[in-house]
C-alpha positions as CSV (number, residue, x, y, z in Angstrom):
1,M,103.9,-1.6,-197.7
2,A,100.1,-1.8,-197.7
3,G,98.7,-3.3,-200.7
4,P,96.2,-1.0,-202.9
5,S,92.5,-0.9,-202.4
6,F,89.9,-3.0,-203.8
7,R,88.9,-0.1,-205.7
8,D,92.5,0.7,-206.9
9,R,92.9,-2.8,-208.1
10,F,89.3,-2.7,-209.9
11,F,90.2,0.4,-212.0
12,T,93.0,-1.3,-213.9
13,P,94.0,-2.1,-217.5
14,Q,93.4,-5.5,-216.8
15,V,89.9,-5.5,-215.6
16,A,89.0,-2.9,-218.2
17,R,89.9,-5.5,-221.0
18,A,88.0,-8.3,-219.0
19,I,84.8,-5.9,-219.2
20,T,84.9,-5.7,-222.7
21,A,86.4,-9.0,-223.5
22,P,84.2,-11.1,-226.0
23,T,85.0,-14.4,-224.0
24,G,83.2,-12.7,-221.0
25,I,80.3,-11.6,-223.0
26,L,79.9,-14.9,-224.8
27,L,79.8,-16.5,-221.2
28,G,77.3,-14.4,-220.1
29,G,75.4,-15.2,-223.4
30,A,76.0,-18.9,-223.2
31,V,74.7,-19.1,-219.6
32,A,71.4,-17.1,-220.4
33,A,70.9,-19.3,-223.4
34,A,71.5,-22.5,-221.5
35,T,69.4,-21.2,-218.6
36,I,66.4,-20.4,-221.2
37,V,66.8,-23.9,-223.2
38,A,66.5,-25.4,-219.6
39,G,63.1,-23.8,-219.2
40,V,64.1,-20.8,-217.1
41,P,62.0,-17.5,-217.8
42,L,63.8,-14.8,-219.7
43,V,63.5,-12.3,-216.7
44,A,65.5,-14.7,-214.8
45,A,68.0,-16.0,-217.5
46,L,69.2,-12.5,-218.3
47,P,70.4,-11.8,-214.7
48,L,72.2,-15.2,-214.4
49,G,74.1,-14.3,-217.6
50,V,75.0,-10.9,-216.1
51,I,75.9,-12.4,-212.9
52,A,78.6,-15.0,-215.1
53,W,79.9,-12.1,-217.0
54,A,80.5,-10.0,-213.7
55,G,81.7,-13.3,-212.0
56,K,84.4,-13.5,-214.9
57,V,85.4,-9.7,-214.4
58,L,85.9,-10.0,-211.1
59,W,88.1,-12.9,-211.2
60,S,90.4,-10.8,-213.3
61,V,90.8,-8.4,-210.5
62,P,94.5,-8.5,-209.4
63,R,94.9,-10.1,-206.1
64,G,95.9,-7.7,-203.2
65,K,99.2,-8.1,-201.6
66,R,98.8,-9.7,-198.0
67,R,99.7,-7.3,-195.4
68,E,103.2,-8.0,-194.0
69,R,103.2,-9.0,-190.3
70,I,104.7,-6.4,-188.0
71,D,106.7,-7.5,-185.2
72,P,108.9,-4.9,-183.5
73,F,110.9,-7.4,-181.6
74,T,112.8,-8.5,-184.4
75,L,114.4,-5.0,-184.8
76,Q,117.1,-3.5,-182.8
77,E,116.7,0.0,-180.8
78,P,116.0,2.6,-181.7
79,W,114.2,1.3,-184.6
80,R,112.1,-1.1,-182.3
81,R,110.9,1.9,-180.7
82,Y,109.8,3.8,-183.6
83,V,107.6,0.9,-184.8
84,Q,106.2,0.4,-181.2
85,E,105.3,4.2,-181.1
86,A,103.6,4.0,-184.6
87,L,101.6,1.0,-183.6
88,Q,100.7,2.6,-180.1
89,A,99.2,5.6,-182.1
90,R,97.4,3.6,-184.6
91,N,95.9,1.7,-181.6
92,R,94.7,4.7,-179.7
93,F,93.4,6.0,-182.9
94,D,91.1,3.0,-183.6
95,E,89.9,3.4,-179.9
96,A,89.0,7.1,-180.5
97,V,87.2,6.2,-183.6
98,G,85.4,3.0,-181.8
99,R,84.2,5.7,-179.0
100,T,82.9,8.0,-181.6
101,R,78.9,7.7,-182.1
102,P,77.8,6.0,-185.3
103,G,77.2,8.3,-188.2
104,P,79.2,10.3,-191.1
105,L,81.6,11.6,-188.5
106,R,82.7,8.1,-187.4
107,D,82.4,6.7,-191.3
108,H,85.1,9.6,-192.1
109,L,87.1,8.9,-189.1
110,G,87.1,5.1,-190.2
111,E,88.5,6.0,-193.5
112,I,91.4,7.8,-192.0
113,A,92.2,5.1,-189.8
114,A,93.1,2.9,-193.0
115,R,95.5,5.4,-194.0
116,M,96.9,5.6,-190.5
117,Q,97.4,1.5,-190.9
118,T,99.2,2.4,-194.2
119,G,101.4,4.9,-192.3
120,V,102.2,2.3,-189.6
121,D,103.1,-0.5,-192.6
122,E,105.4,2.2,-194.0
123,C,107.2,3.1,-190.6
124,W,107.7,-0.6,-190.3
125,L,109.3,-0.9,-193.8
126,I,111.3,2.3,-193.2
127,A,112.9,0.6,-189.9
128,K,113.8,-2.8,-191.2
129,R,115.5,-0.8,-194.1
130,G,117.1,1.5,-191.5
131,Q,118.5,-1.1,-189.6
132,T,119.8,-3.1,-192.8
133,L,121.6,0.1,-193.6
134,V,123.2,0.1,-189.8
135,E,124.6,-3.4,-190.4
136,A,126.0,-2.4,-193.8
137,R,127.5,0.5,-192.1
138,R,129.2,-1.6,-189.5
139,G,131.1,-3.6,-192.2
140,I,133.1,-0.2,-193.2
141,D,136.0,0.2,-190.8
142,V,136.6,4.0,-191.4
143,A,139.4,4.0,-189.1
144,D,141.3,1.0,-191.0
145,V,140.6,2.8,-194.2
146,D,142.2,6.0,-193.0
147,R,145.2,4.1,-191.5
148,Q,145.6,2.3,-194.8
149,L,145.2,5.8,-196.7
150,A,148.1,7.2,-194.6
151,E,150.1,4.1,-195.6
152,V,149.5,4.6,-199.2
153,A,150.4,8.2,-199.1
154,A,153.6,7.4,-197.2
155,A,154.7,4.8,-199.8
156,D,156.5,5.4,-203.0
157,Q,154.1,7.2,-205.3
158,S,155.8,5.8,-208.4
159,D,154.0,2.5,-208.0
160,P,150.9,3.1,-210.3
161,S,148.8,0.5,-208.4
162,L,149.0,2.5,-205.2
163,V,146.6,5.1,-207.3
164,R,144.2,2.3,-207.5
165,V,144.4,1.3,-204.0
166,A,143.9,5.0,-202.9
167,Q,140.9,5.3,-205.0
168,S,139.2,2.2,-203.8
169,L,139.8,3.4,-200.2
170,E,138.2,6.8,-200.8
171,A,135.4,5.0,-202.3
172,Q,135.0,3.1,-199.1
173,R,135.0,6.2,-197.0
174,A,132.6,8.1,-199.0
175,T,130.0,5.3,-198.9
176,A,130.5,5.2,-195.1
177,Q,129.7,9.0,-195.0
178,R,126.7,8.7,-196.9
179,L,125.5,5.7,-195.0
180,D,125.8,7.9,-191.9
181,R,124.1,10.9,-193.5
182,V,121.2,8.8,-194.5
183,I,120.7,6.9,-191.2
184,N,120.9,9.9,-189.4
185,Q,118.3,11.4,-191.5
186,A,116.1,8.3,-191.3
187,H,116.5,8.6,-187.4
188,S,115.3,12.2,-187.5
189,E,112.6,11.6,-190.0
190,L,111.2,8.9,-188.2
191,R,111.0,10.6,-184.8
192,M,109.0,13.5,-186.4
193,L,106.9,11.0,-188.2
194,D,106.0,9.2,-184.8
195,A,105.2,12.6,-183.3
196,R,102.8,13.6,-186.2
197,L,100.8,10.2,-185.9
198,D,100.4,11.2,-182.1
199,E,99.1,14.5,-183.0
200,A,96.6,13.0,-185.6
201,V,95.4,10.9,-182.6
202,A,95.2,13.8,-180.3
203,R,93.1,15.6,-183.0
204,T,91.1,12.4,-183.5
205,L,90.1,12.5,-179.9
206,E,89.1,16.0,-179.8
207,L,86.8,15.7,-183.0
208,S,85.1,12.4,-181.5
209,A,84.4,14.3,-178.4
210,H,83.0,17.5,-180.0
211,A,81.4,16.0,-183.4
212,A,83.4,18.6,-185.3
213,A,82.5,19.9,-188.6
214,D,83.2,18.1,-191.9
215,D,85.9,21.1,-193.2
216,T,87.8,20.0,-189.7
217,V,87.8,16.2,-190.4
218,E,88.8,16.9,-194.0
219,G,91.7,18.9,-192.5
220,L,92.9,15.8,-190.4
221,S,92.5,13.6,-193.5
222,T,94.5,15.8,-195.6
223,D,97.2,15.9,-193.0
224,V,97.3,12.1,-192.7
225,D,97.4,11.8,-196.3
226,S,100.4,13.9,-196.4
227,L,102.2,12.3,-193.7
228,V,101.6,8.8,-195.2
229,T,103.1,10.4,-198.4
230,E,106.1,11.5,-196.6
231,M,106.6,8.1,-195.4
232,E,106.2,6.5,-198.6
233,S,108.9,8.9,-200.0
234,L,111.4,8.2,-197.2
235,R,110.8,4.3,-197.4
236,Q,111.6,4.8,-201.4
237,A,114.5,6.6,-200.7
238,L,115.8,4.2,-198.5
239,E,115.3,1.3,-200.5
240,E,117.2,3.1,-203.3
241,T,120.3,3.7,-201.0
242,S,120.1,-0.1,-200.1
243,G,120.1,-0.6,-203.9
244,S,123.0,1.4,-205.0
245,P,125.6,3.0,-202.7
246,N,125.7,6.2,-204.9
247,H,122.2,7.2,-203.8
248,G,121.6,9.2,-200.6
249,L,118.7,11.2,-198.8
250,A,118.4,14.9,-199.4
251,A,116.3,17.4,-197.3
252,G,112.6,16.4,-197.3
253,G,113.3,12.5,-197.9
254,T,114.3,12.8,-201.7
255,T,116.9,11.1,-203.5
256,E,120.2,13.0,-204.5
């Protein structure tokens, strides 16, 4: 997942405390005082003190996480294809923005491009998680589970341990069914999300060609934001499913 922007990292409790912290204020005052003693005029010393204080505040800003390198070839099909298509959509979007004449439209499209990158990052994380779930599902041999259940049903039911065996086997089969539902929905969601990324590219090409009105660009921005939010929800649902076999995906990418 893409890291938070500098703005998001700046407006945090950690930075707020640094702004009002006595140590930062004292540091700024000390720098100003020291420069005055050294013979620097007051009008120059005060800005130096402010710079020292601001530097301490900026140092307190949480560091952004480095964006994870996306390598579709580490994935198997069809997860690899989903990521490749998302990357291609992002590249076409960037090219469309680059062909737009400098001005407010291009600036706004550039902001949308950053959200497109977040969507690509989310697609990458979703695909990786989906492949992990597929590998986990392969570890459950449902045919063998059913065979063992049939043997238990045909055995002497007076043995109390058979009840526990049957419960364990039923739990394995239920887990396999849950994973199948989650994996199938992840495929469907990623196909749809990739199509919507392509749609955003097509709309951007039209906007850049006709220098569209602000309300049209705002509509594209809203749609891309909605798309990225849906991808984030899908990724979170997959992570919850991976963390606990009792979680699954319901319609719309929410957990049940």
